VOBA-1610 file (N, C-alpha, C; in pm, whole numbers, padded with zeros to 5 digits, always signed):
BEGIN
Met+00038-00129+00000Met+00009+00010-00008Met+00079+00132-00012Lys+00053+00232-00055Lys+00130+00322-00087Lys+00102+00400+00087Thr+00269+00459+00118Thr+00264+00541+00197Thr+00302+00666+00188Arg+00330+00777+00260Arg+00368+00910+00256Arg+00433+00967+00380Ala+00518+01034+00361Ala+00605+01103+00484Ala+00492+01201+00541Val+00448+01179+00695Val+00395+01305+00750Val+00457+01375+00847Lys+00449+01519+00867Lys+00534+01531+00955Lys+00426+01640+01033Ile+00390+01616+01193Ile+00282+01683+01228Ile+00354+01841+01310Phe+00278+01918+01369Phe+00284+02037+01428Phe+00426+02035+01504Thr+00464+01936+01540Thr+00566+01879+01699Thr+00663+01867+01627Gly+00707+01820+01490Gly+00824+01807+01435Gly+00809+01623+01403Ala+00733+01593+01480Ala+00745+01443+01459Ala+00719+01376+01330Ser+00790+01269+01259Ser+00729+01244+01149Ser+00668+01096+01131Phe+00601+01060+01045Phe+00489+00939+01057Phe+00522+00906+00916Arg+00520+00774+00880Arg+00483+00679+00754Arg+00324+00666+00767Val+00248+00712+00670Val+00077+00726+00684Val+00051+00653+00563Pro-00045+00542+00588Pro-00080+00491+00435Pro-00166+00588+00375Glu-00222+00555+00245Glu-00319+00599+00177Glu-00475+00621+00247His-00551+00657+00228His-00673+00673+00309His-00693+00714+00461Ile-00539+00768+00481Ile-00531+00817+00644Ile-00519+00997+00632Gln-00569+01076+00677Gln-00514+01228+00652Gln-00477+01286+00797Arg-00379+01354+00822Arg-00325+01419+00984Arg-00447+01582+00957Ile-00522+01562+01076Ile-00586+01697+01107Ile-00537+01769+01214Asp-00497+01882+01170Asp-00443+01984+01291Asp-00466+02083+01304Ser-00584+02170+01412Ser-00642+02255+01381Ser-00624+02305+01551Tyr-00694+02410+01560Tyr-00641+02499+01679Tyr-00733+02398+01794His-00815+02334+01765His-00912+02272+01896His-00899+02103+01840Thr-00854+02074+01773Thr-00852+01889+01702Thr-00695+01868+01655His-00657+01741+01725His-00536+01710+01675His-00571+01561+01644Gly-00550+01476+01504Gly-00563+01336+01489Gly-00543+01319+01367Trp-00578+01208+01348Trp-00599+01111+01190Trp-00765+01088+01165Gln-00743+01118+01018Gln-00927+01089+00991Gln-00899+00984+00870Leu-00960+00877+00908Leu-00972+00778+00827Leu-01064+00801+00698Arg-01006+00743+00585Arg-01147+00811+00490Arg-01138+00678+00398Tyr-01215+00617+00399Tyr-01247+00487+00338Tyr-01354+00409+00381Gly-01449+00443+00312Gly-01569+00419+00351Gly-01663+00540+00427Gln-01693+00518+00523Gln-01719+00654+00580Gln-01612+00683+00701Ser-01586+00835+00674Ser-01514+00875+00738Ser-01493+00864+00876Lys-01384+00874+00961Lys-01389+00853+01135Lys-01236+00912+01165Met-01291+00996+01271Met-01175+01058+01342Met-01109+00971+01415Phe-00962+00979+01452Phe-00872+00912+01561Phe-00812+01014+01652Ser-00853+01068+01718Ser-00798+01168+01819Ser-00672+01147+01897Asp-00569+01239+01903Asp-00440+01218+01972Asp-00467+01250+02118His-00606+01264+02152His-00667+01297+02317His-00539+01390+02376Ser-00505+01469+02293Ser-00392+01570+02365Ser-00324+01687+02265Asn-00329+01787+02337Asn-00287+01898+02245Asn-00140+01949+02233Asp-00092+01850+02259Asp+00084+01866+02222Asp+00122+01767+02124Gly+00012+01671+02094Gly+00062+01585+01992Gly+00160+01444+02030Ser+00137+01420+02183Ser+00216+01282+02260Ser+00105+01176+02182Gly+00006+01172+02166Gly-00081+01030+02151Gly-00085+01017+01972Ala+00012+01121+01880Ala-00019+01090+01758Ala-00027+00945+01715Arg+00088+00892+01774Arg+00163+00747+01726Arg+00032+00647+01759Ala-00022+00667+01871Ala-00133+00556+01930Ala-00235+00593+01820Ala-00270+00716+01794Ala-00414+00752+01709Ala-00407+00671+01586Leu-00276+00699+01542Leu-00260+00630+01393Leu-00256+00485+01391Lys-00200+00409+01498Lys-00214+00284+01519Lys-00340+00213+01509Leu-00407+00336+01595Leu-00564+00264+01568Leu-00660+00265+01449Ala-00579+00372+01370Ala-00645+00423+01275Ala-00607+00302+01144Ile-00494+00261+01149Ile-00441+00156+01043Ile-00531+00047+01101Val-00496+00004+01232Val-00614-00118+01254Val-00743-00071+01178Glu-00844+00007+01183Glu-00937+00043+01161Glu-00927+00013+01000Leu-00853+00076+00922Leu-00831+00070+00766Leu-00808-00060+00759Arg-00737-00144+00814Arg-00755-00316+00769Arg-00877-00344+00812Lys-00950-00364+00875Lys-01043-00387+00860Lys-01154-00350+00774Arg-01162-00241+00751Arg-01235-00166+00655Arg-01207-00258+00498Ile-01069-00248+00480Ile-01029-00288+00363Ile-01071-00448+00312Ala-01069-00523+00468Ala-01107-00657+00461Ala-01295-00670+00436Lys-01332-00598+00461Lys-01513-00639+00429Lys-01553-00487+00344Leu-01476-00398+00272Leu-01561-00314+00174Leu-01503-00338+00034Ala-01526-00319-00063Ala-01482-00322-00185Ala-01367-00198-00232Ala-01275-00210-00283Ala-01185-00123-00290Ala-01260-00033-00374Pro-01208+00115-00344Pro-01264+00227-00466Pro-01207+00208-00593Ser-01261+00197-00662Ser-01214+00181-00817Ser-01143+00252-00894Gly-01262+00395-00925Gly-01237+00498-00964Gly-01268+00477-01104Leu-01373+00400-01171Leu-01425+00387-01279Leu-01524+00464-01251Arg-01556+00562-01397Arg-01631+00649-01379Arg-01789+00584-01400Arg-01878+00622-01333Arg-02002+00548-01301Arg-02141+00632-01360Gly-02093+00815-01389Gly-02213+00872-01411Gly-02193+00929-01570Ile-02251+00937-01612Ile-02240+01011-01783Ile-02201+01147-01778Gly-02085+01172-01846Gly-02024+01312-01863Gly-02071+01417-01878Ser-02067+01538-01871Ser-02165+01646-01953Ser-02116+01661-02091Asn-02021+01625-02132Asn-01958+01635-02259Asn-02025+01532-02350Lys-02083+01434-02316Lys-02125+01314-02385Lys-02286+01365-02463Thr-02280+01344-02558Thr-02407+01394-02642Thr-02485+01266-02679Ser-02479+01185-02611Ser-02558+01044-02674Ser-02615+01008-02508Asn-02711+00922-02498Asn-02761+00902-02381Asn-02732+00740-02363Leu-02629+00704-02392Leu-02570+00557-02372Leu-02498+00576-02250Pro-02509+00413-02218Pro-02419+00435-02099Pro-02287+00448-02084Val-02203+00466-01964Val-02060+00532-01976Val-01993+00375-02017Gly-01885+00435-02094Gly-01821+00283-02180Gly-01849+00262-02297Ile-01996+00321-02356Ile-02025+00290-02470Ile-02027+00393-02576Ser-01979+00397-02703Ser-02036+00476-02809Ser-02070+00419-02952Gly-02139+00529-03005Gly-02162+00459-03114Gly-02324+00538-03180Pro-02396+00445-03231Pro-02339+00358-03349Pro-02234+00438-03439Ile-02117+00330-03449Ile-02024+00386-03514Ile-02046+00334-03682Val-02060+00432-03719Val-02089+00372-03933Val-01971+00404-03991Arg-01926+00272-04052Arg-01830+00298-04124Arg-01843+00216-04242Gln-01763+00236-04353Gln-01771+00179-04508Gln-01604+00076-04525Arg-01625-00034-04520Arg-01448-00127-04493Arg-01458-00136-04640Ala-01285-00098-04648Ala-01262-00127-04794Ala-01305-00260-04862Gly-01337-00237-04963Gly-01375-00349-05069Gly-01517-00403-05037Arg-01575-00307-04979Arg-01728-00359-04935Arg-01847-00242-05003Asn-01921-00252-05041Asn-02007-00122-05126Asn-02113-00098-04989Thr-02117-00185-04874Thr-02255-00111-04778Thr-02159-00093-04656Arg-02217+00012-04596Arg-02148+00045-04464Arg-02205-00033-04338Asp-02124-00048-04224Asp-02193-00105-04132Asp-02180-00038-03990Ala-02257-00092-03903Ala-02234-00023-03766Ala-02228-00072-03662Ser-02144-00060-03556Ser-02132-00092-03460Ser-02104-00018-03340Phe-02115-00086-03231Phe-02092+00018-03098Phe-01947-00010-03031Gly-01884+00106-02999Gly-01745+00092-02945Gly-01760+00049-02783Val-01685-00077-02751Val-01688-00059-02567Val-01565-00055-02518Ser-01527+00050-02427Ser-01449+00074-02368Ser-01418-00023-02239Leu-01353-00112-02226Leu-01333-00264-02136Leu-01211-00200-02018Pro-01264-00173-01929Pro-01141-00145-01826Pro-01073-00225-01783Arg-00948-00258-01717Arg-00876-00397-01699Arg-00789-00342-01588Phe-00789-00365-01485Phe-00697-00323-01375Phe-00574-00355-01352Gly-00489-00262-01365Gly-00332-00258-01378Gly-00263-00246-01486Met-00405-00230-01621Met-00340-00253-01760Met-00417-00144-01805Lys-00367-00101-01955Lys-00448-00006-02019Lys-00568-00070-02076Pro-00705+00032-02049Pro-00829-00041-02083Pro-00809-00096-02259Thr-00926-00140-02276Thr-00922-00230-02403Thr-01033-00175-02476Thr-01069-00180-02597Thr-01182-00136-02697Thr-01250-00274-02758Arg-01375-00297-02755Arg-01439-00406-02818Arg-01537-00346-02914Asn-01572-00384-03032Asn-01710-00343-03104Asn-01788-00467-03115Val-01903-00397-03100Val-02016-00504-03109Val-02075-00449-03216Tyr-02101-00544-03316Tyr-02141-00548-03472Tyr-02326-00519-03455Ile-02384-00422-03501Ile-02518-00410-03504Ile-02579-00485-03626Ala-02526-00424-03734Ala-02557-00464-03881Ala-02533-00354-03979Thr-02556-00420-04122Thr-02519-00331-04244Thr-02625-00228-04245Glu-02595-00143-04346Glu-02747-00035-04361Glu-02848-00078-04437Asn-02824-00203-04501Asn-02941-00279-04554Asn-03029-00404-04459Thr-02935-00433-04336Thr-02960-00495-04257Thr-03053-00462-04123Tyr-02992-00334-04099Tyr-03038-00279-03959Tyr-03189-00264-03930Thr-03210-00322-03804Thr-03329-00275-03764Thr-03313-00271-03619Val-03412-00185-03556Val-03431-00133-03431Val-03391-00296-03335Glu-03452-00387-03366Glu-03416-00486-03287Glu-03272-00531-03265Lys-03250-00547-03381Lys-03062-00558-03390Lys-02992-00458-03287Tyr-03050-00341-03326Tyr-02961-00207-03241Tyr-03011-00262-03076Lys-03094-00304-03047Lys-03161-00328-02897Lys-03077-00436-02846Arg-03055-00572-02938Arg-02983-00665-02887Arg-02791-00646-02878Ala-02768-00561-02984Ala-02653-00500-02992Ala-02607-00423-02861Leu-02688-00333-02821Leu-02654-00212-02724Leu-02672-00323-02583Ala-02770-00435-02566Ala-02762-00496-02461Ala-02622-00554-02444Lys-02584-00639-02586Lys-02466-00707-02541Lys-02352-00611-02517Ala-02366-00507-02605Ala-02254-00379-02518Ala-02249-00369-02360Ile-02369-00345-02340Ile-02384-00305-02175Ile-02342-00414-02114Glu-02371-00552-02126Glu-02345-00680-02064Glu-02153-00701-02102Leu-02105-00670-02169Leu-01981-00651-02173Leu-01921-00582-02080Arg-01952-00425-02055Arg-01897-00345-02005Arg-01912-00371-01845Gln-02049-00425-01818Gln-02065-00474-01686Gln-01979-00565-01643Glu-01955-00653-01752Glu-01881-00790-01693Glu-01718-00743-01674Ala-01675-00673-01765Ala-01563-00581-01697Ala-01518-00494-01606Glu-01609-00431-01566Glu-01641-00377-01454Glu-01613-00445-01325Arg-01713-00531-01297Arg-01687-00635-01207Arg-01565-00739-01192Ala-01514-00778-01326Ala-01374-00821-01306Ala-01270-00698-01238Tyr-01287-00592-01319Tyr-01194-00490-01259Tyr-01225-00455-01097Gln-01324-00450-01043Gln-01364-00431-00900Gln-01295-00550-00831Thr-01335-00681-00870Thr-01271-00773-00782Thr-01123-00790-00814Ala-01048-00740-00915Ala-00879-00775-00917Ala-00853-00622-00828Ala-00925-00499-00846Ala-00885-00390-00724Ala-00883-00444-00609Thr-01016-00476-00520Thr-01023-00538-00416Thr-00942-00610-00359Lys-00881-00712-00465Lys-00772-00835-00395Lys-00642-00737-00413Ala-00615-00679-00502Ala-00489-00602-00494Ala-00493-00534-00347Lys-00594-00459-00288Lys-00616-00358-00212Lys-00580-00438-00084Arg-00660-00555-00101Arg-00647-00654+00016Arg-00481-00694+00081Ala-00452-00726-00049Ala-00295-00783-00037Ala-00223-00685-00002Asp-00212-00591-00008Asp-00155-00453-00004Asp-00185-00415+00160Ala-00319-00435+00221Ala-00326-00421+00359Ala-00274-00516+00439Arg-00230-00619+00367Arg-00162-00736+00491Arg-00043-00685+00487Lys+00035-00584+00436Lys+00163-00541+00465Lys+00143-00436+00544Leu+00072-00393+00595Leu+00052-00250+00671Leu+00124-00316+00798Lys+00166-00197+00853Lys+00239-00248+00983Lys+00141-00141+01138
//
């Protein structure tokens, strides 16, 4: 798991894992866990003497949450404001093109398939040619494109959660 060096107001330095932030204000000193719902782990002192113990408690809670919650994936869930169609996230089209050596154009959907730890890949889902195109074929192809995207998202989420849990076992 990624960690970073954090120096608190007393000058003490700590190695802090991601998802834990330091909060130092006039009335509050402690570590805030931001994985699932946020939770504050106070130093219970104004001089920072309880910072190490509070950080240990935050790390224990982080491990528990990683063990039971799915990892945050970072995949886009909502349709972006620039998207001009009402197709789901990761699906574009229909893309109409005429292939070399053919007299008719064909249509397909482009589907972006996320892969954890790798670049996403793209698959095309064939709809029909301009001569055989029907609303029913469009709907079937769209359903297949949606299923491909959902399957890739599930695989991505599973791999991200597995990797996050493996990293959490290394936390001290």
